C-alpha positions as CSV (number, residue, x, y, z in Angstrom):
1,M,32.8,26.4,13.4
2,S,34.7,23.8,10.8
3,D,32.3,21.1,11.7
4,L,28.9,23.2,11.1
5,K,27.1,22.4,8.1
6,T,25.9,25.2,5.4
7,V,22.9,25.7,3.5
8,V,23.3,25.8,0.1
9,L,22.8,30.0,-0.1
10,N,25.2,30.4,2.7
11,D,27.2,33.0,0.9
12,V,24.1,34.8,-0.4
13,H,23.0,35.5,3.6
14,Q,26.2,36.6,4.4
15,Q,26.2,39.1,1.4
16,L,22.9,39.9,2.6
17,G,24.2,41.0,5.7
18,A,22.7,38.2,7.5
19,K,24.4,37.7,11.0
20,M,24.9,33.8,11.1
21,V,25.0,31.5,13.9
22,P,25.2,27.9,14.5
23,F,21.9,26.3,15.2
24,A,21.0,22.3,15.2
25,G,24.6,21.9,13.8
26,Y,24.2,24.7,10.8
27,N,25.3,27.9,10.4
28,M,22.3,29.7,10.0
29,P,20.9,33.5,9.4
30,V,19.6,34.6,12.7
31,R,18.6,38.2,11.6
32,Y,19.1,40.3,8.5
33,S,18.5,43.5,10.1
34,S,16.4,43.5,13.5
35,D,14.3,40.8,14.9
36,L,11.5,43.1,15.6
37,D,11.5,44.6,12.4
38,E,11.4,41.2,10.8
39,H,8.9,40.0,13.0
40,H,6.3,42.4,11.6
41,T,7.5,42.1,8.1
42,V,5.9,38.5,8.4
43,R,2.8,39.6,10.5
44,R,1.9,42.7,8.1
45,A,3.4,41.7,4.5
46,V,5.6,38.9,3.9
47,G,8.8,37.4,4.5
48,I,11.3,34.8,3.1
49,F,13.2,31.9,5.5
50,D,15.9,29.5,4.6
51,V,15.0,26.5,6.4
52,S,16.9,24.2,4.5
53,H,18.4,22.9,7.5
54,M,15.2,20.9,8.3
55,G,15.2,17.2,7.2
56,E,13.4,15.1,4.4
57,F,13.2,11.3,4.3
58,R,10.9,9.7,1.7
59,V,8.9,6.9,2.6
60,R,7.8,4.7,-0.6
61,G,6.4,1.2,-1.6
62,P,3.6,-0.8,-0.5
63,H,4.6,-1.0,3.4
64,A,5.2,2.7,3.7
65,L,2.1,3.6,5.3
66,D,2.4,0.8,7.5
67,L,6.0,2.1,8.8
68,I,4.1,5.7,9.2
69,Q,1.0,4.3,11.3
70,R,3.1,2.1,13.2
71,V,6.0,5.2,14.0
72,T,4.0,8.1,14.1
73,S,1.1,8.9,16.6
74,N,-1.2,10.8,14.1
75,D,-3.4,8.7,11.5
76,A,-1.6,8.9,8.2
77,S,-4.2,6.7,6.6
78,K,-6.6,9.3,6.3
79,L,-4.3,11.6,4.1
80,A,-5.6,11.7,0.7
81,D,-2.7,12.6,-2.1
82,G,-1.9,16.1,-1.9
83,K,-2.4,16.5,2.0
84,A,-0.2,17.0,5.0
85,Q,-0.6,16.0,8.6
86,Y,1.4,17.0,11.6
87,S,2.2,14.5,13.8
88,C,4.7,13.2,16.1
89,L,7.3,10.1,16.8
90,P,6.5,8.5,20.4
91,N,9.3,7.0,22.4
92,N,8.9,4.0,24.2
93,E,9.4,5.9,27.7
94,G,6.2,8.3,26.8
95,G,8.3,10.9,25.8
96,I,8.7,12.4,22.2
97,V,11.4,11.4,19.6
98,D,10.6,14.4,17.3
99,D,7.9,16.0,15.8
100,L,7.2,16.0,12.5
101,L,5.2,16.7,9.0
102,V,4.0,13.8,7.1
103,Y,3.3,14.6,3.4
104,K,1.2,12.1,0.8
105,L,2.6,12.7,-2.4
106,A,0.8,9.5,-3.7
107,D,-0.2,6.2,-2.9
108,E,2.6,4.3,-1.5
109,D,4.8,7.8,-1.6
110,Y,5.3,9.8,1.3
111,M,7.6,12.7,2.8
112,L,8.7,13.1,6.4
113,V,10.0,16.4,7.3
114,V,11.9,16.3,10.6
115,N,13.4,19.1,12.6
116,A,17.2,19.7,12.0
117,S,19.1,18.6,15.1
118,N,16.9,15.5,14.9
119,I,18.0,14.2,11.4
120,D,20.2,11.1,12.1
121,K,18.1,10.5,15.2
122,D,15.0,9.8,13.5
123,W,16.7,8.3,10.8
124,N,18.0,5.7,13.3
125,W,14.6,5.4,15.1
126,I,12.3,4.8,12.0
127,S,15.1,2.7,10.4
128,Q,14.9,0.0,13.2
129,H,11.0,-0.1,13.1
130,N,11.4,-0.4,9.1
131,T,11.0,-4.3,9.4
132,Q,8.8,-4.7,6.6
133,G,11.0,-3.0,4.1
134,A,9.6,-0.1,3.0
135,D,12.0,1.8,0.8
136,L,13.4,4.8,2.9
137,Q,15.7,7.6,1.5
138,N,17.1,10.3,3.4
139,V,17.0,13.4,1.0
140,S,17.9,15.9,3.7
141,D,21.0,16.8,1.6
142,E,19.7,17.1,-1.6
143,M,16.7,19.7,-1.0
144,S,16.6,23.2,-0.1
145,L,13.4,24.6,1.8
146,F,12.4,28.4,1.7
147,A,9.2,29.8,3.9
148,V,7.7,32.3,2.5
149,Q,5.0,33.9,5.1
150,G,2.8,36.6,5.8
151,P,-0.8,37.8,4.4
152,K,1.1,39.0,1.0
153,A,2.4,35.9,0.5
154,A,-0.1,34.6,-2.3
155,D,0.3,38.2,-4.3
156,A,3.9,38.0,-4.3
157,L,4.4,34.3,-5.5
158,Q,1.7,34.1,-7.8
159,G,3.4,35.6,-11.0
160,L,6.2,32.3,-10.5
161,T,3.5,29.7,-11.0
162,A,0.4,28.6,-13.0
163,A,-1.3,27.3,-9.4
164,D,-3.7,28.8,-8.2
165,L,-2.2,29.5,-4.9
166,K,-5.2,30.9,-3.0
167,S,-7.3,28.2,-3.5
168,I,-4.5,25.7,-1.8
169,P,-6.2,24.8,1.5
170,Y,-4.1,24.9,4.9
171,Y,-2.1,21.8,5.4
172,S,-2.3,21.3,1.3
173,F,0.2,21.3,-1.5
174,V,0.4,21.3,-5.0
175,Q,3.6,19.6,-7.1
176,G,4.3,21.7,-10.2
177,E,6.1,24.6,-11.8
178,F,7.8,27.1,-9.9
179,A,9.9,30.2,-10.7
180,G,10.8,27.9,-14.1
181,V,11.7,24.9,-11.6
182,P,9.2,21.5,-12.5
183,D,8.2,19.9,-9.4
184,V,8.5,22.1,-6.9
185,I,6.2,21.2,-3.8
186,I,4.3,24.5,-2.6
187,S,3.0,23.7,0.5
188,A,0.2,25.8,2.2
189,T,1.9,25.2,5.6
190,G,4.3,27.2,8.1
191,Y,5.5,27.8,11.6
192,T,4.5,31.5,12.0
193,G,0.6,31.7,11.7
194,A,0.9,34.7,9.5
195,G,-0.2,32.1,6.4
196,G,1.9,31.3,3.5
197,F,4.0,28.7,1.8
198,E,6.7,26.3,1.9
199,L,8.7,25.5,-0.8
200,Y,10.4,22.0,-1.6
201,V,13.2,23.1,-4.0
202,P,16.3,20.6,-5.4
203,N,19.8,22.1,-4.3
204,Q,20.6,22.8,-7.8
205,S,17.6,25.1,-8.2
206,A,17.6,26.8,-4.9
207,R,19.5,30.0,-6.1
208,Q,17.7,30.7,-8.8
209,V,13.9,30.3,-7.0
210,W,15.5,32.1,-4.0
211,D,16.4,35.0,-6.4
212,K,13.1,35.1,-7.9
213,I,10.9,35.3,-5.0
214,M,13.1,38.0,-3.9
215,E,12.5,40.0,-7.0
216,A,8.6,39.0,-7.2
217,G,8.2,40.2,-3.5
218,Q,9.7,43.3,-4.1
219,P,6.4,45.1,-4.6
220,Y,4.7,43.6,-1.5
221,G,7.5,44.6,0.9
222,L,9.1,41.1,1.1
223,K,12.5,40.9,3.3
224,P,14.7,37.7,4.4
225,I,13.8,36.9,7.6
226,G,16.1,35.5,10.6
227,L,15.6,32.5,13.0
228,G,15.3,34.9,15.5
229,A,11.8,36.8,14.3
230,R,10.6,32.7,13.5
231,D,11.3,31.9,17.5
232,T,8.9,35.1,18.2
233,L,6.7,34.6,15.5
234,R,5.9,30.7,16.4
235,L,5.4,31.6,20.0
236,E,3.0,34.3,19.7
237,M,1.1,31.2,18.1
238,G,2.0,28.5,21.0
239,Y,3.8,26.2,18.6
240,C,6.2,23.7,20.0
241,L,10.1,24.1,19.3
242,Y,11.4,20.2,20.1
243,G,14.3,20.6,22.4
244,N,12.2,23.4,24.4
245,D,8.8,22.6,24.6
246,I,8.8,18.7,23.8
247,D,11.6,16.3,23.9
248,D,12.6,12.7,24.8
249,T,10.8,13.2,28.4
250,T,7.7,15.0,27.8
251,S,4.3,13.0,26.3
252,P,2.2,14.0,23.2
253,L,-0.7,14.4,25.9
254,E,1.4,16.6,28.6
255,G,2.5,18.7,25.3
256,G,-0.7,19.7,24.3
257,L,-0.6,17.1,21.4
258,G,-3.6,14.8,22.2
259,W,-5.1,16.3,19.2
260,I,-2.4,14.3,16.7
261,T,-2.6,11.5,19.0
262,K,-5.1,9.1,17.8
263,F,-6.0,5.7,19.5
264,T,-8.1,4.4,16.5
265,K,-4.7,2.2,15.6
266,E,-1.8,1.0,17.3
267,F,1.9,2.8,17.5
268,T,5.2,2.9,19.4
269,N,4.1,3.2,23.3
270,S,0.3,3.7,22.4
271,A,-1.2,1.4,25.1
272,A,1.1,3.6,27.9
273,L,0.0,6.4,26.1
274,K,-3.5,5.6,26.0
275,Q,-3.8,4.4,29.8
276,Q,-2.1,8.3,30.5
277,K,-5.0,10.0,28.5
278,E,-7.8,7.8,30.6
279,Q,-5.7,8.7,34.1
280,G,-5.2,12.1,33.0
281,V,-2.1,14.1,33.1
282,T,-0.2,15.4,36.1
283,R,1.4,18.6,34.1
284,K,0.0,20.2,31.0
285,L,1.9,22.6,28.6
286,V,0.2,26.4,28.6
287,G,0.6,29.8,27.1
288,F,1.3,32.9,29.5
289,V,1.2,36.6,28.9
290,M,3.4,38.7,31.2
291,D,0.6,40.9,33.6
292,A,4.0,43.2,34.6
293,A,7.5,44.1,32.8
294,G,9.8,41.2,32.6
295,I,11.0,38.4,29.7
296,P,10.5,34.8,30.8
297,R,13.3,32.8,29.9
298,S,13.5,28.9,29.6
299,H,14.2,27.3,32.8
300,Y,12.8,29.9,34.7
301,P,10.4,28.7,37.7
302,L,6.7,29.0,37.7
303,V,5.4,29.9,41.1
304,T,1.9,30.2,42.8
305,E,1.3,33.7,44.9
306,A,2.5,32.0,47.8
307,G,5.8,31.1,46.1
308,E,5.2,27.3,45.6
309,V,6.9,25.9,42.4
310,I,4.3,24.6,39.8
311,G,6.2,24.1,36.8
312,E,9.1,25.8,34.5
313,V,9.3,27.9,31.4
314,T,9.9,26.2,28.5
315,S,10.1,29.0,25.6
316,G,9.8,32.9,26.6
317,T,10.5,36.1,24.7
318,Q,9.2,39.4,24.4
319,S,5.9,39.4,22.1
320,P,6.5,42.2,19.2
321,S,2.6,42.2,18.6
322,L,1.6,42.1,22.4
323,G,4.2,44.1,23.4
324,K,4.6,42.3,26.7
325,G,6.7,38.9,27.6
326,V,5.2,35.5,26.5
327,G,5.9,32.0,27.1
328,L,4.9,28.4,26.8
329,G,5.8,26.3,30.0
330,Y,4.7,23.1,31.9
331,V,2.4,23.3,34.8
332,K,0.8,21.2,37.3
333,T,-2.7,20.4,35.6
334,E,-4.8,22.1,38.1
335,Y,-3.3,25.4,36.7
336,S,-3.8,25.1,33.6
337,Q,-6.6,26.8,32.9
338,P,-7.1,29.7,30.4
339,G,-7.5,32.6,33.2
340,T,-5.4,31.5,36.0
341,P,-3.1,33.5,37.3
342,I,0.6,32.7,38.1
343,F,3.6,34.1,39.0
344,V,7.5,34.0,37.0
345,Q,10.7,33.8,39.0
346,V,12.5,36.3,37.1
347,R,16.0,36.9,38.9
348,G,14.6,36.5,42.4
349,K,11.1,38.2,41.9
350,N,7.7,36.7,41.5
351,L,6.3,38.5,38.6
352,P,2.6,38.1,37.6
353,A,1.8,36.2,34.8
354,T,-1.9,34.8,33.5
355,V,-2.4,31.6,31.6
356,S,-4.2,32.0,28.2
357,K,-5.8,30.2,25.4
358,L,-3.1,29.2,22.5
359,P,-2.6,31.2,19.9
360,L,-1.2,33.9,22.1
361,V,-1.5,36.4,19.3
362,K,-4.4,36.1,16.5
363,G,-2.9,34.3,13.2
364,T,-4.6,34.6,9.4
365,E,-3.9,30.8,9.3
366,E,-7.5,28.9,8.7
């Protein structure tokens, strides 16, 4: 445990009774009450996650956009100030270094938000491509990040800022005073499908912002939420988790990320990925819902009725919203259409499931 990093509010989470677990090199709260209660709190009301383990890089200067365009799959030239974009970092072998968010703060000023487990890997990858001398700064250890998610998020937070929260479009952000702290990035993004905001705060102000959110959210039923519910919420939406559903060996086209892979520009391995798109992929990431009792788990085989292996589960859980097992997994392309019956091998038994269109649960995102 001694080499685990801690978020700034580590002690606060322990005082709140959180069960702490190692995650992505950090000591993180996995739950405060129960995963089920926390999941429903976010779907029906509002919850706050401390996701300060995420990494943030600043990219500035006249060569900032050029660097971002060369290392990411999406087209960052389309970003206006105050807009964010989901993207990924392709590698040279057809896989993905990481998925990330790109924020355009101003001309020649961007912020990249990367997964906690990949901070060093991503930093090294982007740095080695920084041949034009963009100003690159790793500010991960200086920033805290809170995700306030749920249908009541805007109402719960509105008293803490002059910004009109309900008028911030999805995947847009404003910078301004929040909870008495200047220059907070208030971003209408999240990983739950329940609506809400992500707040980027300097570490020295993290406690002040957390306490004020907890206080302001009380009338709306706001509760702290752990990583357990974060996982069930994102799985119901079919959002990928790096290391499970996408990794160094999965192409963005196989992983359902063709929509963030833009061949209007050149980027790492773009020629090979374009060829893959033209030829078609042999496997695809799909969502599925169990038709029998049983919980799919990572690496369980996906098979046909006859028992032929056609793929494997990458993420699975019991969906609190549906009351059924749900999952993501790769299958041979011919089995990827919504409505296709498949079977999950659970402890030697083939349990029926149906490939389903994503999201598996209807969220509130626009």
